[in-house]
C-alpha positions as CSV (number, residue, x, y, z in Angstrom):
1,M,69.5,-7.4,18.0
2,C,69.0,-6.8,14.3
3,R,72.7,-6.2,13.9
4,F,73.4,-9.5,15.6
5,F,71.2,-11.4,13.2
6,S,72.6,-9.6,10.2
7,D,76.1,-10.8,11.1
8,H,76.4,-14.0,9.0
9,K,78.9,-15.5,11.5
10,H,76.4,-15.1,14.4
11,F,73.6,-16.3,12.2
12,G,75.6,-19.4,11.3
13,L,76.3,-20.1,15.0
14,I,72.6,-19.9,15.8
15,L,71.8,-22.4,13.0
16,I,74.5,-24.7,14.4
17,L,73.0,-24.5,17.9
18,L,69.5,-25.2,16.6
19,A,70.9,-28.2,14.8
20,F,72.6,-29.3,18.0
21,Y,69.2,-29.0,19.8
22,F,67.4,-31.1,17.2
23,Q,70.2,-33.6,17.0
24,N,70.1,-34.1,20.8
25,A,66.3,-34.7,20.6
26,S,67.0,-37.3,17.9
27,V,69.8,-39.0,19.9
28,K,67.4,-39.5,22.8
29,A,65.2,-41.6,20.6
30,Q,68.1,-43.5,18.9
31,D,71.7,-44.0,19.7
32,T,72.9,-43.9,16.1
33,V,73.9,-40.8,14.0
34,F,74.4,-40.8,10.2
35,L,77.1,-38.6,8.7
36,K,77.9,-38.2,5.1
37,K,81.4,-38.2,3.6
38,K,83.7,-35.4,4.8
39,S,81.2,-34.3,7.6
40,A,82.7,-32.7,10.7
41,F,81.4,-33.2,14.2
42,Y,82.2,-32.4,17.8
43,I,82.1,-35.1,20.5
44,N,83.8,-35.6,23.9
45,D,85.6,-32.2,23.6
46,S,87.1,-33.3,20.3
47,V,86.6,-32.5,16.6
48,Y,86.5,-35.2,14.0
49,R,85.9,-35.4,10.2
50,T,84.7,-38.4,8.2
51,K,86.4,-39.8,5.1
52,S,83.3,-41.7,4.0
53,D,79.6,-42.1,4.9
54,T,79.7,-43.0,8.6
55,I,77.4,-44.2,11.4
56,I,78.3,-43.1,14.9
57,I,76.9,-45.2,17.7
58,L,76.6,-43.1,20.9
59,K,76.1,-43.9,24.5
60,P,72.8,-42.6,26.0
61,G,73.0,-38.9,26.7
62,Q,76.3,-38.3,25.1
63,K,76.8,-34.8,23.7
64,F,77.1,-34.7,19.9
65,L,77.2,-31.7,17.6
66,P,77.4,-31.9,13.8
67,L,79.6,-29.1,12.3
68,N,79.8,-27.1,9.1
69,K,83.6,-27.1,8.4
70,D,83.3,-23.6,6.9
71,S,81.6,-22.1,10.0
72,V,83.3,-19.8,12.4
73,F,82.2,-22.1,15.3
74,Y,84.0,-25.1,13.7
75,Q,87.1,-23.0,13.1
76,T,87.1,-21.8,16.7
77,L,86.6,-25.3,18.1
78,S,89.3,-26.7,15.8
79,N,91.8,-24.1,16.8
80,R,91.0,-24.6,20.5
81,A,91.4,-28.3,20.1
82,N,94.9,-27.9,18.6
83,R,96.0,-25.5,21.4
84,N,94.7,-27.9,24.1
85,R,96.3,-31.0,22.6
86,I,92.8,-32.5,22.1
87,L,93.1,-34.6,19.0
88,A,91.4,-33.8,15.7
89,E,91.1,-37.2,14.1
90,L,90.1,-38.3,10.6
91,L,87.5,-41.1,10.5
92,D,88.1,-43.7,7.8
93,L,85.7,-46.4,9.1
94,A,82.1,-47.1,8.3
95,I,81.1,-47.4,11.9
96,R,82.4,-46.1,15.3
97,Q,81.1,-47.2,18.6
98,T,81.6,-45.7,22.1
99,P,83.1,-48.0,24.6
100,A,81.2,-50.1,27.2
101,S,81.6,-49.0,30.8
102,N,83.1,-51.3,33.4
103,T,80.0,-50.7,35.5
104,V,77.7,-53.6,36.5
105,Q,74.6,-51.5,36.5
106,G,73.5,-53.0,33.2
107,D,73.9,-56.6,34.2
108,L,71.2,-59.2,33.7
109,I,68.9,-57.0,31.7
110,D,66.0,-57.6,29.3
111,E,67.1,-55.9,26.1
112,S,63.7,-56.3,24.5
113,K,62.4,-53.5,26.7
114,K,64.2,-50.9,24.6
115,W,62.0,-51.8,21.6
116,D,58.7,-51.3,23.4
117,E,58.2,-47.7,22.1
118,Y,58.5,-49.0,18.5
119,K,56.1,-51.9,19.1
120,G,53.7,-52.4,16.2
121,L,55.6,-50.3,13.6
122,I,56.2,-51.7,10.2
123,I,59.8,-52.5,9.2
124,S,60.5,-50.5,6.1
125,D,64.0,-51.7,5.6
126,I,66.9,-53.5,7.2
127,I,70.4,-52.0,6.6
128,I,73.4,-54.2,7.3
129,K,76.7,-52.6,8.3
130,Q,79.9,-54.5,9.1
131,P,82.6,-52.6,11.0
132,P,86.2,-53.7,10.6
133,I,87.7,-56.2,13.1
134,G,89.5,-54.6,16.0
135,E,89.2,-52.2,18.9
136,F,87.9,-48.9,17.7
137,S,86.2,-46.6,20.2
138,F,86.0,-43.1,21.7
139,I,88.1,-43.2,24.9
140,D,89.5,-40.4,27.0
141,S,88.5,-37.8,24.4
142,A,90.7,-39.5,21.8
143,L,90.1,-41.9,18.9
144,Y,92.6,-44.7,18.7
145,A,93.1,-47.7,16.4
146,N,94.8,-51.0,17.4
147,K,97.7,-51.5,15.0
148,L,97.4,-55.3,15.3
149,A,93.8,-55.1,14.3
150,E,94.8,-53.2,11.2
151,I,97.1,-56.0,10.2
152,V,94.3,-58.6,10.8
153,Q,91.9,-56.5,8.7
154,F,94.2,-56.8,5.7
155,F,94.1,-60.6,5.8
156,H,90.5,-61.1,7.0
157,T,87.8,-62.4,4.7
158,Y,84.6,-60.7,5.8
159,T,81.3,-62.5,6.1
160,K,79.3,-62.0,2.9
161,P,76.3,-59.8,3.4
162,E,74.0,-62.4,2.0
163,V,75.2,-64.8,4.7
164,I,74.1,-62.4,7.4
165,R,70.8,-61.7,5.6
166,K,69.9,-65.4,5.3
167,N,70.2,-65.7,9.1
168,L,67.5,-63.0,9.6
169,Y,64.1,-64.4,10.4
170,I,62.6,-60.9,10.8
171,K,62.2,-59.2,7.5
172,K,61.0,-56.1,5.6
173,G,57.3,-55.7,6.1
174,D,57.1,-57.4,9.5
175,T,55.6,-55.7,12.5
176,I,58.1,-54.8,15.3
177,N,57.9,-57.5,17.9
178,P,60.5,-56.8,20.7
179,W,60.8,-60.5,21.5
180,N,61.5,-61.6,17.9
181,L,63.9,-58.7,17.4
182,T,66.1,-59.5,20.4
183,D,65.9,-63.2,19.8
184,N,67.1,-62.8,16.2
185,E,69.9,-60.6,17.4
186,R,70.8,-63.3,19.9
187,Y,70.8,-65.9,17.2
188,I,73.2,-64.0,14.9
189,R,75.4,-63.1,17.8
190,N,75.8,-66.8,18.8
191,L,77.0,-67.8,15.3
192,S,80.5,-69.2,15.6
193,F,82.0,-66.6,13.2
194,I,80.2,-63.5,14.6
195,E,81.6,-61.5,17.5
196,N,78.6,-59.2,18.0
197,A,75.3,-58.2,16.5
198,R,73.1,-55.3,17.4
199,F,69.9,-53.8,15.9
200,Y,69.4,-50.0,16.1
201,P,66.3,-48.0,15.2
202,T,66.7,-45.4,12.4
203,Q,64.3,-43.3,10.3
204,V,61.4,-43.7,12.6
205,S,58.0,-42.4,11.3
206,N,54.4,-42.7,12.5
207,D,53.8,-46.1,11.1
208,S,57.2,-47.5,10.0
209,I,60.8,-47.9,11.1
210,E,64.1,-48.6,9.4
211,L,66.5,-50.9,11.2
212,L,70.3,-50.9,11.2
213,L,71.9,-54.2,11.9
214,V,75.6,-53.8,13.0
215,V,77.4,-57.1,12.7
216,Q,81.1,-57.6,13.6
217,D,83.1,-60.6,12.5
218,K,85.4,-62.7,14.5
219,I,88.8,-63.6,13.2
220,A,87.8,-66.8,11.4
221,Y,91.1,-68.7,11.6
222,G,92.8,-69.8,14.7
223,I,95.3,-72.3,16.2
224,F,95.1,-73.3,19.8
225,P,97.0,-75.8,22.0
226,V,95.0,-77.9,24.5
227,F,96.7,-79.7,27.4
228,H,94.5,-82.6,28.5
229,S,97.2,-84.2,30.7
230,A,100.9,-84.8,30.9
231,N,100.5,-87.7,28.5
232,R,98.0,-86.1,26.0
233,Q,98.1,-82.8,24.2
234,S,96.3,-81.5,21.1
235,L,96.6,-78.7,18.6
236,K,93.3,-77.3,17.3
237,I,93.1,-75.6,13.9
238,R,89.9,-73.9,12.8
239,N,88.4,-71.7,10.1
240,S,84.9,-70.8,11.3
241,N,84.1,-68.7,8.2
242,F,85.5,-70.5,5.3
243,L,85.7,-68.1,2.3
244,G,83.2,-65.8,4.1
245,F,80.3,-68.1,3.6
246,G,79.9,-68.9,7.4
247,N,80.9,-72.6,7.0
248,E,83.5,-74.2,9.4
249,L,86.5,-76.3,8.6
250,G,88.3,-77.9,11.6
251,L,91.3,-80.1,12.2
252,S,92.9,-81.3,15.4
253,V,96.2,-83.1,15.8
254,T,96.9,-85.0,19.1
255,N,100.1,-86.3,20.7
256,E,99.5,-89.1,23.1
257,K,102.1,-91.2,24.8
258,N,101.9,-95.0,24.8
259,T,99.8,-95.2,21.6
260,K,100.6,-96.2,18.1
261,P,101.0,-93.8,16.4
262,E,101.7,-91.3,19.1
263,V,100.8,-88.4,16.8
264,Y,97.5,-88.7,15.0
265,I,94.6,-86.7,13.5
266,S,92.0,-86.6,16.3
267,D,89.3,-84.5,14.6
268,L,88.4,-83.5,11.1
269,H,85.1,-81.9,10.3
270,F,83.3,-79.6,7.9
271,K,80.0,-77.8,8.9
272,I,77.6,-76.0,6.6
273,S,75.7,-73.2,8.3
274,N,72.1,-72.5,7.4
275,F,72.0,-74.5,4.2
276,N,70.0,-72.7,1.4
277,K,68.3,-70.3,3.9
278,T,66.5,-73.2,5.6
279,F,68.3,-72.9,9.0
280,I,69.5,-76.4,8.4
281,Q,73.0,-77.1,9.7
282,A,74.9,-80.0,8.1
283,K,78.1,-81.7,9.3
284,A,80.5,-84.4,8.3
285,A,83.0,-85.4,10.9
286,Y,85.8,-87.9,11.7
287,S,87.3,-88.2,15.2
288,R,89.4,-90.6,17.0
289,S,91.3,-91.2,20.3
290,S,93.5,-94.0,21.6
291,S,90.3,-96.0,22.4
292,E,87.7,-94.8,19.9
293,T,87.0,-94.0,16.2
294,H,84.0,-92.1,15.1
295,L,82.6,-91.2,11.6
296,S,79.3,-89.3,11.2
297,M,77.1,-87.3,8.9
298,E,74.1,-85.3,10.1
299,A,71.8,-82.6,9.1
300,G,69.0,-80.8,11.0
301,R,67.8,-77.7,12.7
302,E,67.3,-77.0,16.4
303,Y,64.2,-75.6,18.1
304,L,64.1,-71.8,17.4
305,A,61.0,-69.9,18.3
306,N,59.3,-67.9,15.6
307,A,61.9,-68.7,12.9
308,Y,60.2,-71.8,11.8
309,Q,57.8,-74.5,13.1
310,L,59.5,-77.8,12.1
311,A,62.7,-78.8,13.9
312,G,64.6,-82.1,13.8
313,N,67.7,-83.9,12.9
314,I,69.0,-87.0,11.1
315,E,72.3,-88.7,11.9
316,L,74.2,-91.7,10.6
317,S,77.4,-92.8,12.3
318,Y,79.9,-95.5,12.6
319,N,81.7,-96.2,15.9
320,D,84.6,-98.4,16.9
321,T,85.3,-98.3,20.6
322,D,87.1,-100.0,23.4
323,L,84.8,-101.1,26.1
324,Q,85.2,-99.9,29.7
325,D,85.9,-102.5,32.4
326,W,82.4,-102.3,33.8
327,M,80.9,-103.4,30.5
328,T,83.0,-106.6,30.4
329,P,83.8,-107.4,34.1
330,N,84.8,-111.0,33.5
331,S,87.3,-110.3,30.7
332,D,91.1,-110.4,31.2
333,F,91.8,-107.9,28.5
334,V,90.2,-104.8,26.9
335,E,87.3,-105.8,24.7
336,S,86.0,-103.7,21.8
337,T,82.9,-103.2,19.7
338,A,81.9,-101.7,16.4
339,Y,78.4,-100.6,15.6
340,F,76.3,-98.3,13.4
341,D,73.8,-95.8,14.7
342,A,70.9,-94.4,12.6
343,N,68.9,-91.8,14.5
344,V,66.1,-89.4,13.4
345,W,63.8,-87.0,15.3
346,A,61.3,-84.3,14.4
347,G,59.2,-81.8,16.3
348,Y,56.6,-79.2,15.5
349,Q,56.1,-76.0,17.6
350,I,52.7,-74.6,18.1
351,E,52.4,-71.1,19.5
352,L,49.8,-70.4,22.2
353,D,47.6,-67.2,22.4
354,K,49.0,-65.3,19.4
355,K,46.8,-62.3,20.2
356,K,49.3,-61.3,23.0
357,R,52.4,-61.6,20.8
358,L,53.0,-57.8,21.0
359,S,52.5,-57.5,24.7
360,M,54.3,-60.6,26.1
361,R,56.7,-63.2,25.1
362,P,55.0,-66.2,23.4
363,A,54.5,-69.7,24.9
364,Y,54.7,-72.9,22.8
365,I,53.8,-76.5,23.0
366,F,56.3,-78.7,21.1
367,P,55.3,-82.3,20.3
368,A,58.2,-84.4,19.0
369,A,59.1,-88.0,18.1
370,A,62.3,-89.9,17.7
371,I,63.6,-93.2,16.4
372,Y,67.0,-94.6,17.4
373,N,68.6,-97.7,15.9
374,R,71.9,-99.4,16.8
375,Y,73.4,-102.5,15.1
376,H,76.6,-104.1,16.2
377,I,78.9,-105.6,13.5
378,D,81.5,-106.7,16.0
379,R,81.2,-107.3,19.8
380,P,82.0,-109.6,22.6
381,F,79.7,-112.5,23.5
382,I,76.6,-111.2,25.3
383,N,73.7,-112.8,27.2
384,L,70.7,-111.9,29.2
385,D,72.6,-110.1,31.9
386,S,74.9,-108.1,29.6
387,N,74.8,-104.4,29.4
388,L,72.1,-103.0,27.1
389,F,74.8,-101.0,25.3
390,L,76.0,-104.1,23.6
391,S,72.6,-105.3,22.3
392,N,71.2,-104.6,19.0
393,Q,68.2,-102.4,19.6
394,S,65.6,-100.0,18.2
395,S,63.8,-97.4,20.3
396,F,60.9,-95.1,19.7
397,Y,60.2,-92.0,21.9
398,A,57.5,-89.3,21.8
399,S,57.5,-86.2,23.9
400,L,55.3,-83.1,24.6
401,S,57.0,-80.0,25.8
402,L,55.5,-76.7,27.1
403,L,58.0,-73.8,26.8
404,S,57.7,-70.2,27.8
405,Q,61.0,-68.4,28.0
406,D,62.4,-64.9,28.2
407,F,66.1,-63.9,27.7
408,I,68.3,-61.6,29.8
409,S,71.8,-60.5,28.8
410,T,75.1,-59.9,30.5
411,E,78.6,-59.2,29.5
412,K,79.9,-60.5,32.8
413,L,79.3,-64.2,33.3
414,L,81.9,-66.8,34.0
415,A,84.2,-64.5,31.9
416,Q,83.8,-61.0,30.6
417,G,84.0,-59.2,27.3
418,L,81.3,-61.1,25.4
419,K,77.6,-60.5,25.6
420,Q,75.7,-63.6,26.5
421,T,72.1,-64.5,27.1
422,L,70.4,-66.5,29.8
423,P,66.9,-68.0,29.6
424,V,64.2,-67.0,32.1
425,G,60.9,-68.8,32.3
426,L,59.5,-72.3,32.5
427,G,59.9,-75.5,30.5
428,L,58.1,-78.8,31.0
429,T,58.5,-82.1,29.1
430,F,56.7,-85.4,29.3
431,T,58.2,-88.4,27.5
432,S,57.1,-91.9,26.7
433,G,58.6,-94.6,24.6
434,Y,59.4,-98.2,23.9
435,M,62.7,-100.1,23.4
436,F,63.0,-103.3,21.4
437,S,66.3,-105.1,22.1
438,E,67.5,-108.7,21.8
439,F,66.6,-109.6,25.3
440,Y,64.3,-106.9,26.6
441,N,61.2,-105.1,25.3
442,M,60.4,-102.3,27.7
443,P,58.2,-99.2,27.8
444,Y,59.7,-96.0,29.1
445,L,58.2,-93.0,31.0
446,G,60.0,-89.7,31.8
447,F,59.5,-86.2,33.0
448,S,61.7,-83.1,33.1
449,S,61.2,-79.5,34.2
450,I,63.4,-76.4,34.2
451,Y,62.7,-73.0,35.8
452,A,64.8,-69.9,35.8
453,I,64.2,-66.5,37.4
454,R,66.1,-63.2,37.8
455,T,65.6,-60.9,40.8
456,N,67.2,-57.6,41.6
457,R,68.3,-58.8,45.0
458,L,69.3,-62.4,44.4
459,G,70.5,-62.4,40.9
460,Y,69.9,-65.4,38.6
461,L,68.6,-68.7,39.8
462,I,67.9,-71.8,37.6
463,A,66.6,-75.2,38.7
464,N,66.3,-78.4,36.8
465,L,64.6,-81.7,37.6
466,K,64.7,-84.9,35.5
467,F,63.3,-88.4,36.1
468,G,62.9,-91.4,33.7
469,T,62.7,-95.1,33.9
470,F,62.0,-98.2,31.8
471,I,59.3,-100.6,33.1
472,H,60.1,-104.4,33.1
473,K,57.8,-106.9,34.7
474,Q,56.0,-104.1,36.5
475,H,59.2,-102.8,38.1
476,M,61.3,-99.7,37.3
477,R,64.5,-100.6,35.6
478,Q,67.5,-98.6,34.2
479,G,66.0,-95.5,35.8
480,A,67.7,-92.2,36.6
481,F,66.8,-89.2,38.7
482,E,68.6,-85.9,38.6
483,A,68.1,-82.6,40.4
484,N,70.3,-79.5,40.2
485,I,70.2,-75.9,41.1
486,S,72.6,-73.1,40.1
487,H,72.8,-69.6,41.3
488,L,74.6,-66.6,39.7
489,G,74.7,-63.9,42.3
490,R,74.5,-60.2,41.7
491,A,77.5,-58.5,40.2
492,Y,79.0,-56.0,42.6
493,E,81.4,-53.1,41.8
494,T,84.3,-51.7,43.7
495,G,86.2,-49.0,41.9
496,R,87.2,-50.3,38.4
497,Y,86.7,-53.9,39.5
498,G,83.7,-56.1,39.9
499,F,82.9,-59.5,41.3
500,R,80.2,-62.1,41.7
501,I,79.7,-65.6,43.1
502,F,78.5,-68.6,41.2
503,T,77.3,-71.7,43.1
504,G,75.8,-75.0,41.9
505,L,74.4,-78.2,43.6
506,R,73.6,-81.4,41.8
507,Y,72.2,-84.8,42.8
508,T,72.0,-87.9,40.6
509,L,70.5,-91.3,41.5
510,G,70.4,-94.6,39.5
511,I,67.2,-96.7,39.9
512,N,67.6,-100.5,39.6
513,R,70.6,-100.2,37.3
514,V,70.9,-104.0,36.7
515,T,73.9,-103.5,34.4
516,Y,77.5,-102.8,35.5
517,D,77.3,-99.1,34.6
518,S,78.2,-96.5,37.3
519,L,78.4,-92.9,38.1
520,Y,81.8,-91.4,38.6
521,L,83.2,-88.5,40.6
522,N,86.0,-87.3,38.3
523,N,86.8,-84.6,35.8
524,T,83.9,-85.5,33.4
525,H,81.2,-85.5,36.1
526,G,81.9,-84.1,39.5
527,I,85.4,-82.9,40.5
528,T,87.2,-80.8,37.9
529,G,90.6,-82.2,36.8
530,L,90.3,-85.4,38.9
531,S,91.3,-88.2,36.5
532,T,90.8,-91.3,38.7
533,D,87.9,-93.8,38.1
534,D,88.2,-95.1,41.7
535,F,85.3,-93.0,43.0
536,K,82.2,-94.6,41.6
537,G,78.7,-95.7,42.6
538,F,75.0,-95.3,41.8
539,Q,74.2,-92.1,43.7
540,R,76.2,-88.9,43.7
541,I,76.0,-85.4,45.1
542,N,78.4,-82.7,44.1
543,A,78.7,-78.9,44.7
544,E,80.8,-76.1,43.3
545,L,81.5,-72.5,44.3
546,E,83.3,-69.9,42.2
547,F,84.4,-66.4,43.2
548,I,84.8,-64.5,39.9
549,L,86.7,-61.2,39.7
550,Y,86.0,-58.8,36.8
551,T,89.0,-56.6,36.0
552,P,89.8,-53.6,33.8
553,W,92.9,-55.4,32.5
554,R,93.1,-55.4,28.7
555,W,95.8,-56.6,26.3
556,I,95.5,-56.7,22.5
557,G,91.8,-57.4,22.7
558,F,91.9,-59.9,25.7
559,Y,89.8,-59.5,28.8
560,F,91.2,-61.1,31.9
561,T,88.9,-62.7,34.5
562,P,90.6,-64.4,37.4
563,Y,88.5,-66.8,39.6
564,F,88.8,-69.0,42.6
565,I,87.1,-72.4,42.8
566,A,86.1,-74.9,45.4
567,E,84.3,-78.2,44.6
568,A,83.2,-81.2,46.7
569,G,81.4,-84.4,46.2
570,L,80.1,-87.7,47.6
571,I,79.3,-90.9,45.8
572,G,78.0,-94.3,46.9
573,R,75.6,-97.1,46.5
574,P,71.7,-96.9,46.8
575,G,70.1,-97.9,50.0
576,R,72.7,-96.2,52.1
577,S,73.0,-92.5,52.9
578,V,75.3,-90.8,50.4
579,F,76.6,-88.7,53.3
580,K,78.2,-91.8,54.9
581,N,80.8,-92.0,52.1
582,R,84.2,-90.4,51.8
583,F,84.1,-86.6,51.2
584,I,86.1,-85.6,48.1
585,S,87.1,-82.0,47.5
586,A,89.2,-79.7,45.3
587,F,90.4,-76.2,45.7
588,G,92.1,-74.0,43.1
589,A,92.3,-70.9,41.0
590,G,92.4,-70.0,37.4
591,I,92.1,-67.2,34.8
592,R,89.8,-67.0,31.9
593,L,90.8,-64.9,28.9
594,R,88.1,-63.8,26.4
595,N,88.9,-62.1,23.1
596,E,86.1,-60.5,21.2
597,F,87.5,-61.2,17.8
598,L,89.2,-64.6,17.8
599,V,87.5,-67.9,16.7
600,F,89.1,-69.4,19.8
601,S,87.5,-66.6,21.9
602,S,87.9,-68.3,25.2
603,I,91.1,-69.5,27.0
604,Q,91.0,-71.1,30.4
605,L,94.0,-71.9,32.6
606,R,93.4,-73.4,36.0
607,F,95.3,-75.1,38.9
608,L,93.6,-77.4,41.4
609,F,94.6,-79.2,44.5
610,Y,93.0,-82.4,45.8
611,P,93.4,-83.0,49.6
612,H,92.4,-86.7,49.1
613,A,93.5,-88.5,46.0
614,P,93.8,-92.3,45.5
615,A,97.3,-93.9,45.9
616,G,99.4,-93.3,42.8
617,D,97.4,-90.3,41.6
618,S,98.7,-86.7,41.8
619,H,97.3,-84.2,44.3
620,W,97.6,-81.5,41.7
621,S,96.2,-80.8,38.3
622,I,96.7,-78.1,35.7
623,D,94.9,-77.7,32.4
624,L,94.7,-75.3,29.5
625,S,91.6,-75.3,27.2
626,D,89.5,-73.2,24.9
627,E,86.2,-74.1,26.5
628,I,84.3,-72.4,29.3
629,D,81.5,-74.8,30.2
630,F,78.1,-73.3,31.1
631,E,75.8,-76.2,31.3
632,Y,72.2,-76.4,32.6
633,F,71.3,-73.0,31.0
634,D,69.3,-74.3,28.1
635,F,65.5,-74.5,27.7
636,N,65.4,-76.0,24.2
637,P,63.4,-79.3,24.4
638,G,65.5,-81.0,21.6
639,A,65.2,-84.7,20.7
640,P,63.0,-86.9,23.0
641,G,64.8,-89.7,24.7
642,P,65.7,-91.3,28.1
643,V,67.3,-89.3,30.9
644,K,71.1,-89.8,30.7
645,F,72.8,-91.6,33.6
646,E,76.2,-89.9,33.8
């Protein structure tokens, strides 16, 4: 035994094994490992050495062993690795991360739970690290680098560290609050120029903790074609991180047949993100189509729990638009109008029961008020029976909201490859107001509620209810009622594939709509891709079903998510059962591509067939876009106002 310990080689091996033991104990508490320049380590049956100071992000329970390159143990492992064709790679990046599994076991989880053991500790420091853009991970015992990503890295302008830091609303000296931490992580991850953001605990002591924030950029610049129809196509050009300051510059050019000119600039905008660390977003924009021109300037900040108390927005805009037929039913030609809008709203959030902030997610009440003004500088002749849209008017609204929400996360929603958050909880809003117009002065009353829940057996369920109406001569007027429910089923796994079903049901009713406005059952509201305006009325019910398939298919950073879709709807007049109207349906399939690193991170191509279409309209549609709509999943109370009838 004494001889064994006297052998320096054996003694070194024992020290390495002891280090391995203590390192494993550390990894259980945190999934990050710090390595200095030219450090060697052993992971996944492979030996690696760092070129610079490196942070390794490990999967839970992964075996990791730091090595002394002069030790016999290191030499033995290195020789064995070479003989067995197990790669010995040189790390030249600041951060490496192990890959996410294709399993669905971590779907719809509350990520704040992982911070419970650190609750109450003081944040001693927040270190920000920015890994290069591209796919870099430990896979199949080998480290690989995507060559395309290396080219992109050369041209990419990385987000400046001060830009990331100004979007932090947790700071050094704060007490760890799991809800605040995961919410701030979510906020940064949702910035248009950020692909992912994750906090990791490091340097934990009895009363303090140091946090590592890993933030990965998207490729800021992008060009994307959009096919609206056979007669209209656009080309979008974006830079979402102009010069690395987090601001966005965008341009769209559209080609539209039967217009003059046929090719025109359809969108030009510049957005300033988080002006002067105030979380105020500012935007100047110009947009146009064949029937509308829009100029606007706005500045404001949305409701964001715990970041600040005051939220609001101010917007000034000029609009020149052709009127739809229902606004001027007695005219033989297309009428137009030009008007100015000046709108402002503000709200103040008040936290309830602060004593429980470290043990439960907070609840808030949110009183808010808004003033809207519209003045027409050009319009057709109007009278008492004309649509309110054409009258000069001023409105005042006040609301009181109660909000208590949680967040759960998933990387497999309508598409895969991007972590997204869904709200869970309850939101209630009561609204009152008064509208002053040229012909009517009417009070307004409204109510809305939203409730979302996640269960292990049923998946995710969210329901929304809205009602609002003006009161004129003791009767409801210009009222609207809306109820919808959406269900995101559990994600199931079969081999390397996964799938889930998404369903939605929505009902909308107009109440004493004395104007000529109508609901429609078309691409905008109801049946995807259907372009006709022939299906209209004052009550509508529509449903959708999607079968979503999650695949292991990967190509230069793209995740492929095929899906099958079925939609149906009914629309008719009040006073008659909506089910006595014609049943309109659509069936089709599509594929969604999600890229982790592109500013146009989502691509959607879909084909749909319509068994019943009006005479002269096609029974087929195809579209390509960069948008994956995920409506209804928003608890934020926002600006007070009437329930939209659309």
